[in-house]
Each structure stands twice: as structure tokens, then as C-alpha cells.
C-alpha positions in Angstrom: 25.4 -8.1 -15.0 23.0 -5.8 -16.6 23.0 -2.3 -15.3 19.3 -2.3 -14.5 19.8 -5.4 -12.5 22.8 -4.0 -10.7 21.0 -0.8 -9.8 17.8 -2.9 -8.6 20.1 -5.1 -6.5 22.1 -2.3 -4.8 18.8 -0.5 -4.1 17.3 -3.6 -2.3 20.8 -4.3 -0.6 20.8 -0.8 0.7 17.3 -0.8 1.9 17.5 -4.3 3.6 20.7 -3.7 5.2 19.8 -0.3 6.5 16.3 -1.4 7.6 17.6 -4.6 9.5 20.5 -2.5 11.3 18.1 0.3 12.3 15.4 -2.0 13.7 18.0 -4.2 15.4 19.5 -1.3 17.1 16.0 0.0 18.4 15.3 -3.6 19.6 18.6 -3.9 21.5 18.3 -0.4 22.9 14.8 -1.4 24.5 16.2 -4.7 25.5 18.8 -2.7 27.4 16.1 -0.4 28.9 13.9 -3.4 29.9 17.1 -4.9 31.7 17.9 -1.5 33.7 14.3 -0.1 34.4 11.6 -1.7 36.3 8.8 -1.0 34.0 8.7 -0.1 30.1 6.4 2.7 29.3 3.3 1.9 26.8 4.6 4.1 24.0 8.1 2.4 24.2 6.4 -1.1 24.2 4.5 0.0 21.1 7.5 1.2 19.5 9.5 -1.7 20.4 6.7 -3.9 18.8 6.7 -2.0 15.8 10.6 -2.4 15.2 10.0 -6.1 15.6 7.4 -6.2 13.0 9.4 -4.2 10.6 12.4 -6.4 11.3 10.1 -9.5 10.6 9.0 -8.0 7.3 12.6 -7.0 6.0 13.8 -10.5 6.8 11.1 -12.4 5.2 10.6 -10.2 2.1 13.7 -8.1 1.5 16.4 -10.5 2.2 15.2 -13.2 -0.2 14.2 -10.6 -2.7 17.8 -9.1 -2.7 19.2 -12.6 -3.0 17.0 -13.4 -6.1 17.9 -10.0 -7.7 21.7 -11.0 -7.5 20.8 -14.4 -9.2 20.3 -16.8 -6.5 17.8 -19.5 -7.4 15.9 -22.2 -5.8 16.1 -20.5 -2.3 13.0 -22.2 -0.8 10.9 -25.1 -1.5 7.1 -25.1 -1.3 6.8 -25.6 2.5 9.5 -22.8 2.9 7.6 -20.5 0.6 4.4 -21.1 2.5 6.2 -20.1 5.9 8.0 -17.2 4.5 5.0 -15.7 2.6 2.7 -16.2 5.6 5.3 -14.5 8.1 5.7 -11.6 5.6 2.0 -11.0 5.3 1.6 -11.1 9.2 4.7 -8.7 9.5 3.5 -6.3 6.9 -0.1 -6.3 8.5 1.3 -5.7 11.9 3.4 -2.9 10.7 0.3 -0.8 9.7 -1.9 -2.1 12.7 0.7 -1.1 15.3 1.4 2.3 13.6 -2.4 2.8 13.9 -2.3 1.8 17.5 0.5 4.1 18.0 -1.4 7.2 16.9 -4.6 6.3 18.6 -2.8 5.6 21.9 -1.0 8.9 21.8 -4.4 10.8 20.7 -6.1 9.4 23.8 -3.1 10.3 26.0 -2.9 14.0 25.0 -6.7 14.4 24.6 -8.3 16.6 27.3 -9.8 14.6 30.2 -13.5 14.3 29.9 -16.3 12.1 31.1 -15.6 9.3 28.5 -11.8 9.5 28.8 -11.5 9.8 32.6 -11.8 5.9 32.9 -10.1 5.0 29.7 -6.8 6.9 30.3 -5.7 5.2 33.4 -6.6 1.7 31.7 -4.3 2.4 28.6 -1.3 0.7 29.9 -3.0 -2.5 31.0 -4.7 -2.4 27.4 -1.3 -2.7 25.4 -0.6 -6.4 25.7 -4.2 -7.5 24.9 -4.4 -5.3 22.0 -1.1 -6.8 20.8 -2.5 -10.3 21.2 -5.8 -9.1 19.4 -3.9 -7.8 16.3 -1.8 -10.9 16.2 -4.9 -13.3 16.2 -6.6 -10.8 13.4 -4.0 -10.8 11.2 -3.0 -14.5 11.5 -6.6 -15.1 10.4 -6.8 -12.7 7.7 -3.5 -13.8 6.1 -4.4 -17.6 6.6 -5.1 -18.0 2.9 -1.4 -17.0 1.9 0.1 -20.5 2.5 -2.5 -22.2 0.4 -1.6 -20.2 -2.7 2.2 -20.0 -2.1 4.7 -22.5 -3.8 8.3 -22.5 -5.1 8.8 -21.2 -8.6 8.1 -23.7 -11.4 9.9 -23.8 -14.7 8.2 -22.5 -17.6 5.9 -19.5 -18.0 4.3 -17.9 -14.9 0.4 -18.8 -15.0 -2.2 -16.0 -15.0 -3.3 -14.5 -11.7 0.2 -15.4 -10.1 2.2 -13.0 -8.2 5.9 -13.8 -9.2 8.0 -12.9 -6.3 11.2 -14.2 -7.8 11.9 -16.6 -4.9 8.2 -17.8 -4.7 5.1 -17.9 -6.6 1.7 -17.0 -5.2 -0.8 -18.7 -7.5 -4.5 -17.5 -7.0 -5.6 -19.9 -9.8 -8.4 -17.8 -10.9 -9.8 -14.0 -11.1 -12.1 -14.4 -8.1 -9.6 -15.5 -5.7 -7.1 -13.1 -6.9 -9.6 -10.1 -6.4 -10.9 -11.3 -3.0 -7.6 -11.6 -1.6 -6.6 -8.0 -2.9 -9.9 -6.5 -1.7 -9.5 -8.2 1.9 -5.9 -7.0 2.2 -6.5 -3.6 1.0 -9.8 -3.3 2.9 -7.9 -3.9 6.3 -5.1 -1.7 5.2 -7.4 1.2 4.2 -9.3 0.8 7.5 -6.3 1.1 9.7 -4.8 3.9 7.8 -8.0 5.9 7.9 -8.1 5.5 11.8 -4.4 6.5 12.0 -4.9 9.5 9.8 -7.9 10.5 11.8 -6.2 10.3 15.1 -3.0 12.0 13.8 -5.3 14.7 12.5 -6.8 15.0 16.0 -3.2 15.2 17.4 -2.3 18.1 15.2 -5.6 19.9 16.0 -4.9 19.3 19.8 -1.3 20.8 19.5 -2.5 23.7 17.5 -5.1 24.6 19.9 -3.3 24.1 23.1 0.2 25.0 21.9 0.6 27.7 24.8 -0.7 25.4 27.5 1.6 22.6 26.2 4.6 25.0 26.2 3.7 26.1 29.8 3.4 22.6 31.1 6.5 21.1 33.1 9.3 19.8 30.8 9.1 16.4 32.2 5.4 16.0 31.0 4.2 18.5 28.4 7.6 18.5 26.6 7.8 14.6 26.5 4.1 14.4 25.4 4.6 17.0 22.7 7.8 15.2 21.3 6.1 11.9 21.5 3.1 13.4 19.6 5.3 14.8 16.7 7.1 11.6 16.4 3.8 9.7 15.9 2.6 12.2 13.5 6.0 11.9 11.6 5.7 8.1 11.5 2.2 8.2 10.2 2.9 10.7 7.5 5.9 8.5 6.4 3.7 5.5 6.4 0.8 7.2 4.7 3.1 8.3 1.7 4.5 4.8 1.1 1.3 3.3 1.5 -0.3 5.4 -1.3 2.4 4.5 -3.6 2.2 0.9 -2.7 -1.5 0.7 -3.1 -1.5 2.6 -6.4 0.6 0.0 -7.8 -1.4 -2.8 -6.1 -4.6 -1.6 -7.6 -3.1 -1.6 -11.0 -1.7 -5.2 -10.4 -5.4 -6.2 -9.6 -6.4 -5.1 -13.1 -3.9 -7.3 -15.2 -3.7 -10.9 -15.4 0.2 -11.2 -15.6 2.3 -8.8 -13.5 5.5 -7.5 -14.9 8.4 -8.5 -12.5 9.6 -4.8 -12.7 6.2 -3.6 -11.3 6.2 -6.3 -8.6 9.9 -5.2 -7.7 8.7 -1.6 -7.5 5.9 -2.4 -5.2 8.1 -4.4 -2.9 10.7 -1.6 -2.6 8.1 1.1 -1.8 6.2 -1.1 0.7 9.4 -1.8 2.5 10.7 1.8 2.7 8.6 2.4 5.9 10.1 -0.6 7.6 13.7 0.6 6.6 13.3 4.4 7.4 11.0 4.3 10.6 13.6 3.0 13.0 15.9 6.1 12.4 13.1 8.5 13.1 12.5 6.5 16.5 16.3 6.8 17.2 16.3 10.5 16.4 13.3 11.4 18.3 13.2 9.2 21.3 15.6 10.4 24.1 15.7 6.9 25.7 16.8 5.1 22.6 19.2 7.8 21.7 20.7 7.9 25.1 21.3 4.1 25.2 23.1 4.3 21.8 25.3 7.1 22.9 26.1 5.4 26.2 27.0 2.1 24.3 29.1 4.1 21.8 30.9 5.9 24.7 31.7 2.5 26.4 33.2 1.2 23.1 35.5 4.1 22.8 37.8 3.7 25.8 38.5 0.0 24.8 39.3 1.1 21.3 41.6 3.7 22.6 43.3 1.3 25.1 43.9 -1.1 22.3 45.6 1.5 20.1 47.9 2.7 22.8 48.9 -0.9 23.4 49.5 -1.3 19.9 52.0 1.6 20.0 
């Protein structure tokens, strides 16, 4: 196997394995929290949904991509490609939308109470589920064109205006469809990223202005809000960095008729970095999730010790 292919394959394998592991751990931790606690807090609901969207992205994009890099061919037929590409597009879209939702929610939560927010703040928990439903419907509608252009790879040369994903082809057939699809997806992403950057900037401004007041609050309230706000800002910065790299490559791809597989692989890798790394930021900064993981590890330890003593 060529050295370049080996490096690429190992990189995708590590990214996919770590991402699936991290998001699965977060989902299992929240599943245990739901089982043991009567009600899940809105921020936890959003983080749980973010982990699900990221896991969906990794399973539908990075797993087949990794298998293709290692030489596996004919993974999917035409219907399979349509389902996988559609699910990937929705997962990727939900990742940016839910990160934006998290940032806006946290900004409203820590904002000073005023005439306009006095009614909105108490209603925030009841708005979480309808917002999830709205984001799903919005992105299912925006991504509806993806199945029509997706197909299994064909023998021979890749036609112009076709994204060669390795395991599937996305054939836009002409320049107009190619550009319209790119503008629609990029326009949605830039709108949500602009909103999350604005709300995160507002969070930083509030923390800077009211640092003393926040430190003077009760630990159970002020400290928790500050930690949550810092986690949100960290996730937003992480997303914006990889989003910037992703879209620089995407804009380049819009200017050429035939996209090099190396360029397409680079975009897949950088666009999936957020989905792979974000669960570890959630685990390290969320006390509930961390406590569940530590508790599970401590429960497993006695059984291991008992087995070792029996073997002796």
C-alpha cells in the first residue's frame, strides 16, 4: 500500500474511531442521566442532540470514507448512496444548527433580565423540543436535492461537476445545479455561523463586564453558568476554525469542474474534525457527564479486581 494512502487511511481511522467513541460515551452518559433523574436540563438536551448529530455525521460519512481509503469497493448501490448522502447532509447541517442553538440559548440564559427577556427566559425550556423539530424539518427540506444527484460510482472517468466521494458520486450534471447547491448549503451554514459567533461574542462581553458579579454568585448558580458559557464559547471557536478551513476548500471546489480526490478527502477530514473532537470538550467540561463516566469506571474496577483474585 502506498505511504500516502496509508497515512490517509490511518488518519481517517483514528478520527472516525475516536469520534464514534466520544459521541457514544456522551450519549450513554446522558441516557443514564435521563434514567436516574426526573428531568433533563435544556442545555443537556442540546448537548445530547449535538452528540447524536455528530455521531450520525461520522457513521454516514467517515465510516464509508475510511473503508474506501483502505481499498473496499462497491460498498453501496444507488439507493444506498441516496440514503447515506441524505443522512450525512442532514447530520452535518444539524451539527452547525445545534451548535448555534446552544450558543444562542446560553447567551439568553446569562443575559441580564430586561423587559424583552423577562418573558422569554422562563419559556426557554419549553422551546427546546419545538426548535429541534424545526431544525430537522428545515434541513430535511434544504438537503432534499441530495438524493436526486447521488449514485453509486460508475466505471470510467468521473464526469464534470461531480463530487467523487469514493464510495458514492454526487453528479450535479451542469454548472448551474452545482453552483446553486453550493450557494444554498454555504448560505445556510454562514447564516448560522454568523449567529453563533454573534451570540458567543455577546457571552464573552457579558462575562467580561460582569466577572466580579458572576464570581460573587452562589457556586450552584453563577459557577455553573460560567462553566457552561465557557464550554459553549470553546465549542463555537472549535467549530468556526474547522468551518473556515472546510469552506475555503469548498469555495475552491466550486471554481473547478473536476475536483481532485485529495482535495475532496481533505475537506471530508477537516469538516469532520469538529464531530470527532467536540464530545471530548463536553466530557471534560460537563460535570454530570464526567461524573457518570467516573462512576461507571469505578463500578467496573471491583469486578476486575475480583476476577484477578479468583484467577490467583
